[in-house]
N, C-alpha and C positions, 0 to 999 in steps of 0.2 A: 543346403545349410546343415551343419553337423548338429545332431540332437545332443543337448546337454541338460542335466538336471538344473532346476531353478537355482540351487545353491551348490557350491563345491568348494574344495580347499585347493590352494595353489600347490604345485608339485613340491615346493621347498618347505612346506609346512612340517614341523617336527612331528614324529609319530604319535606322541602322547598329547598333542595340542587339542584344545577344545574348540567350541564354536566361535571363539573370538577371531579365528583365522578364516572363517567362512566368508566367501564373497558371492555376490549375486550376479548371474549372467543375464543380460537383457538382449533383446533382439536388435540387430544392427539396422541401419538405414539402407534400403535398396538403392543401387546406383541410379541416378537420374531423378530420384524423388525430390520434391521441392523442400528446401531447408525450412525448418521451423523458425519462426521469428523469436529472437532472443528478447525475453521480457526485461524491463527495467528493474533495477534493484529496489525501486520505490513502489510499493503496492498502490494500485489505483483506488482512491477513495473519493467519493462525490464531494464537491466543495460544500454543499449544503450540510452534509453529514459532519464534515470537519468543523464548520462554523458552529453548529449546534453542540458538538462535543466540547469544543473549546469554551464556549459560553457556559457550559455545565461544569467546567473544571476538570474534564477528563484528561488526565496526563498523557495517556496513549495517543489520543487525537492531537494533542498539542505537539507531542514529539513528531508525529507524522507530518503535521503542517510545517514545522520548522525544517524538516528534511526536504520538503518540497521547496521551501523558501531558499534553502542553501544549494539546491540543484542548479546546474548550469544548462539544463535542457530547456529548449524554447517552450515545449509543452508545459513543463513545470513552472516556468517563469510566468506564463499567462495565468495559470491557476493560482500561483502564489500572489500575484498582484490582485486577483479577484478576492482572495482571502483578506488581504490588507484593506481593500476597499470596503468590505463588509464589516470588518472588525475595528477599523480605525475609530468610528464613533464611540466604541465601548472601551477605548484605551485612554491613557493619560492620567489615571487616578493613583498612580503609585509614586513612591519616592525612588529615584534612580541613583544608585550609589556606585561610583567607580572606585575600585581598590587596586592600587599599584604598589610596586616596591621591587627591589632587586631580587633575583632568584635566591632562595634560601632565607628570606626574611620571615617566612611562615604565613604567607597569604592564605593558603588553603586551610591550614589549621585554624587560623583566625576566623575565616569565613564559616567554617563548620561550627565553631563555638558561638560566633555572633548570630548565625542563622538559627541555631538551636535555641538560643536565648530569646530571639525575636518570636519564634513560634510559641514558646512558653508564655509569651505576653499576648498571644492571640493573633499574630500576623501570619500571612501566607508569604513564603519567601521563594523567589526564583533566583537561581545562580547561573549566570552565563559565564562559563570559564573558558577562556581562550588559550589553547595550547600552542606552543611554537611549532611550526611546520619545518620539516627537513628541507634544506635548500637543494638537496639532491633528489630524494624520492618524493617530496611534497607531502609525506605522511606525518602523522602525529600520534603520540602515545595515547592521548586523551584519558589520562589516569585520574582525573579529578573526582570522579564518582568513587573510585577506590580509596582516595585519600579522605573523602568526606563520607565515611561509611555510616556514621550515625545519622547524619542529616539526610542522606540519600534515601533511607528507608522510611522517613517520616512522610505520611500522605499529604501533609500541608506544605511540603517543599517540592521544588522541581529543579533538577540540576541538568544543565545541558552543556557538556564540553564540546567545543568546536575547534577545528584547526584554524590557525591564523592565515594560512595560505600565503605567508610571506608579506601580508599587508602591513604597510607602515603603521607603527604604533601597536602592533600585536593584536589588533582588533579584527575579528572576522568581518568580511565585507557585508554580511547580512545581519549584523548585530542589531541595527536599528529596527529592522522589520521584526526580528525576534522579540524585541522589547514590546512592540505593539501587541503581538500574539499573547505574550505572558500577561500583560496588563488586562487584555480582554478576558483571559482565563481567571481573573480575580486575584492575581498576586499583588499584595500591597507594597512589598519591598523587592526591588530588582537589584541584585548585586552583580556587578560586572568585574570579574577578575581578569586583569590583563597580563600579558607576558612579562611586563616589567623591564622594558628595555631602556627606560629613562628618558632619552632625549626626544622621543617621538610620541610621548603620551598625550600630546595635544589632541590626538584623535579621540581618545576616550573622554577627554574633558568636553569635547564638542557634542556628546550624546548623553551626559548625565547631569543631574541636579547638584550632586554633592560629590566632591572628589577627595578621597582619603589616601594619603601617602604613608606607607609603612616603612619604618626604619628599625635597625637593631643597634645595640651597643657593641663595642669591641670589634668592629669590622675594619679597624685601621684608623687612620687619621680622621678625627671627628669632622674636620672641615670637608672631607669627602662627602659627608651626608648633607652638607649645606650647599647644594647646587641651586643657584638662583633660578634657573629656568624651570625646573620641576617644582621647586618650592613655591613659586609664584602661581602655580596651577592648583595648589592644594587648599582645601577648605579646612582640613584638619590633618595634623601629623601625629602618627601613633608609633611609639617605640614599643615594639613587641618583645616577647621573651623576658619580661620583667618578673622572673621567678627564680627560686633557688639562690645560688651564689651570685646571680646576675642582677639582682634587684638594685643594688646601689649604683652599678654602672649604667643601668637603664635609666634610673632617675637622674643621674648626672647628664646623660645624653639628652634626656627630655628637657632639662633646664637650659642646656646650651642651645638646643633647637628653638625653644621658646624665646630666648633672648635674640637669636638671629632673626626670628620672624618680625621683630620690631622694625627691622631695617629693609624689609622686603615688601613690595606692593602686594596687597592681598587680592585674591582671585575674585572675590565677590564684593561689590560695593555695599558698604554699611556693615560688613561682617569682618570681625577680627579673627584671623586664623591663629590657632594656638596649638600646643603640643601636649599630648597625654601619653601615659604609659599603660600597658596592659599585659596580661599573661593569657594567651590563647589556651594554655593547658588547664589553668585553674579558673578561667573566665573572670579573673580579677580585672577591674577597669572597664569591662564591657558595658555595664549600665551607664557609666559616665560618658562613654563614646556615643551611645544612643541619645543621651540627654543633649549633647552638643548638636547632633543631627536634627533633633526635634526643635531645638531653639533656632537653628538655621532655617528650617522649613517654615516655622511660624513667622520669623523676621522677614524672609524674602517674599512670602505670600502676602503679608500685610503691606509691604512696600511696592508690590507689583513686579518685583524683579524676577520672581520665580517664573511667571508666565512670559515675561519679556525674554528671558534666557531660552525658554522652550521655543518661542517663535524664531529667535535668532538661530537656534540649532537646526530648526526645520529648513530655514533658508540656506544654511551651510550644507545641509544634506542635499538640497536641490542642486546647488552649484557643483558639489562633488560628483553627483550622479550625471549631471549634464556634461562635465568635462570627461568623465569616463565614457559616456555614450559617444561623444564626438571622436575620442581617440579610437574607440572600437570601430566606428564607421570608417575612418580613414585607413585603419589597419586591415580592413576587409576590401579595400579598393586595390585592384591589381596594379594600376599605374603608380600608386604610392609605394606599394611593396617593391616594385621594380626600381624606382628611384632610390629607395632606401637601401636596397642591395648594392647598387652601384656606388652610393655614397660610402657605405661601410667598407667596400673593397678599396676605394680610393684613399680612405683614411688609414686603413691598415698598411697600405703601400707607401704612405707618407706623401702622396701626390697632392692632397688638398688639406688645408687646415680645417680643424673641426668646426670652427665658427662659420667658415665659408661653406662647408658642406651642409650645415643646417640651413643656412640662408638659401642655398640652391634648392633644397627640398621644399622650403616654404614658397619660393617663387614658382615652383613647378606645380603646386597644388591648384586644383580647380576650386572655385568658390565653395562647391559642395559636391561630393561624389554622387554619381547616379545610383 
């Protein structure tokens, strides 16, 4: 082996360059030596330590636990489920608020202003911001912490950006488990910001208590904002960016939306959905929004619908996970994979109609894969 100093500069280094061009030479691996095991990117932390840290409100421990929950590793899955089992009895005491709206409506700016205002009133706020994943690379920018600069540095807040992973509705697959962890850590208000794809927001509706739809004025035909499907999911419609020269247009849009809500079935029995306006920049209108949420919480808890919705959501969660587990089990069965490959080839060649191909696959399935 050629002896070399611990540090040296590459041959192409400019003559007057400093230490910034130095590189370190390390010993190589001898041929035939056993390769070292590559460690997981998630540092190993004892479950008991994580549970104790979360219950104490330690944000670092909470972040590590969520990373374990989001992992696809079998080892992390088992630890994640044990975390959920131990922390579930300490959850459920927050108000869960879903926030959606088309891209550009100002969701992140609103959440920072709203979250900061809530903290000033003594609440602890957790923000679960779901970023859209690339359909090609599966990656996400995860820039919500950057956009919520003021809120992210407050010790009474917790912001967790997560990739949607292409999940329908723009909600990360593990969001429900993450909510449980945040509640166990003592967060009173959980804000879930979705991608805002519109037609599939029933996913976030199925995991929150209160659903807030954000709109803006001047985005074209006002009827575009009155989509019956998404409007029927909302417990409150908020017209953002009611500031500067846009105040009058925002108020006009709010009035039109409020009138339209009279002809739409409301999302929550006994609650009348209305429309408000606000400015995330000046925080105007934010106290009125929280007043509506507080009234909603009081009304639904007194009527029993708050807990009824929570129980229904848990049942929906069970059914969704069961369907996912069944699909995963069949997709791991070699006979099913073979039949699926043949069916796809036959369809692409035009030899078999699609409906018939699906029927054949179902007929070939065993009652349950071994």
